[in-house]
C-alpha positions in Angstrom: -56.1 -11.2 6.4 -58.3 -8.9 7.5 -61.4 -9.5 9.5 -63.6 -7.1 8.5 -63.0 -8.0 4.8 -63.9 -11.9 5.4 -67.2 -10.4 7.0 -68.0 -8.4 4.0 -67.1 -11.2 1.8 -69.4 -13.2 3.7 -72.0 -11.3 3.7 -71.9 -10.6 0.1 -71.6 -14.6 -0.5 -74.9 -14.9 1.4 -76.7 -11.4 -0.4 -76.1 -13.3 -3.2 -77.6 -16.9 -2.2 -80.0 -15.1 -0.8 -81.0 -12.9 -4.2 -80.9 -16.5 -5.5 -83.2 -18.1 -3.2 -86.1 -15.5 -3.6 -85.5 -15.4 -7.4 -86.5 -19.0 -7.4 -89.2 -18.5 -4.7 -91.0 -15.9 -7.3 -90.0 -17.8 -10.5 -92.1 -21.2 -9.1 -94.7 -18.2 -7.4 -95.3 -17.1 -11.4 -97.7 -19.7 -13.2 -96.2 -20.4 -16.8 
């Protein structure tokens, strides 16, 4: 398996997780 491809995959997963965390933070910040 290509190391560069694995790194891109890991970066993509972390980017999605980061977006998910930020989305939850923003949703919790907005008063309901």
